[in-house]
C-alpha positions in Angstrom: -17.1 13.7 -14.4 -17.5 17.1 -15.5 -14.2 18.9 -17.0 -12.9 21.9 -15.2 -10.7 24.4 -16.4 -7.3 24.7 -14.3 -8.4 27.8 -12.3 -11.7 26.1 -11.4 -12.4 24.5 -8.2 -15.3 22.1 -7.6 -16.5 22.2 -4.0 -16.2 19.1 -1.8 -19.1 16.7 -2.0 -20.5 14.5 0.4 -19.7 11.7 -2.0 -16.0 12.4 -1.7 -16.2 12.3 2.2 -18.3 8.8 1.9 -15.8 7.3 -0.3 -12.7 8.6 1.9 -14.3 7.0 4.9 -15.3 4.0 2.9 -11.6 3.3 1.8 -10.2 4.3 5.3 -11.0 1.0 7.2 -9.5 -1.0 4.1 -6.5 1.1 4.0 -6.1 1.3 7.8 -6.2 -2.6 8.0 -3.3 -2.7 5.4 -1.4 -0.3 7.4 -1.8 -2.1 10.2 -0.5 -5.4 8.7 2.6 -3.6 7.2 3.4 -1.6 10.8 2.9 -5.1 12.7 5.6 -6.6 10.5 7.9 -3.4 10.0 7.9 -2.1 13.7 9.1 -3.6 16.8 8.9 -0.3 18.6 5.3 -1.1 20.0 1.8 0.6 20.1 2.8 4.3 19.7 5.2 4.1 16.7 2.5 2.1 14.7 0.0 4.8 15.7 2.6 7.4 14.7 3.5 5.7 11.4 0.0 4.5 10.3 -1.6 8.3 11.2 0.8 10.0 9.2 1.1 7.9 6.1 -2.9 7.7 6.3 -3.5 11.4 6.7 -1.4 12.2 3.4 -2.9 9.3 1.3 -6.3 11.1 2.3 -5.2 14.5 1.6 -3.7 13.5 -1.7 -6.8 11.6 -2.7 -9.1 14.4 -1.7 -6.7 16.6 -3.6 -6.7 14.4 -6.8 -10.9 14.0 -6.6 -10.8 17.9 -6.6 -8.4 18.3 -9.4 -5.7 20.3 -7.5 -2.3 19.6 -7.0 -1.0 18.7 -3.4 0.8 21.4 -3.0 -1.8 23.7 -3.5 -4.2 21.7 -1.1 -6.2 24.1 1.4 -6.8 24.2 4.7 -10.2 22.4 4.7 -8.7 19.3 2.9 -5.8 19.3 5.6 -8.5 19.3 8.3 -10.6 16.6 6.8 -7.6 14.4 6.3 -6.6 14.6 10.1 -10.1 14.0 11.4 -10.4 11.1 9.3 -7.2 9.3 9.9 -5.7 9.9 13.4 -8.6 8.8 15.4 -9.3 5.8 13.3 -5.3 4.7 13.4 -5.6 4.6 17.0 -8.9 3.0 17.2 -7.7 0.3 14.6 -4.6 -0.3 16.2 -6.5 -0.4 19.8 -8.9 -2.9 18.8 -6.7 -5.1 16.9 -4.1 -5.3 19.5 -6.3 -6.1 22.1 -7.9 -9.1 19.6 -4.6 -10.3 18.5 -2.2 -9.7 21.2 -4.2 -10.3 24.3 -6.4 -13.1 23.1 -9.6 -11.8 23.2 
């Protein structure tokens, strides 16, 4: 990894996004297991918790990869976090709910 000065910013790389997508599935499964145990409120409460938690994990991880503090993260990271996590939370919850709770 290259050394950056505190004011130097490295552009977001495709490898950052690929790693975030690869880690996305594993983290979503862990969050799904936790939310299944922690929430009795049903499908929508699990999705909300999972999407919000995963969203900030993604934004924080990408900010760390770019050597930025979470408080100074730019709008592109926030959009990327939203794009990666919200649809995945809905999809993973929908598939696993169908598989495990409806006996498919």
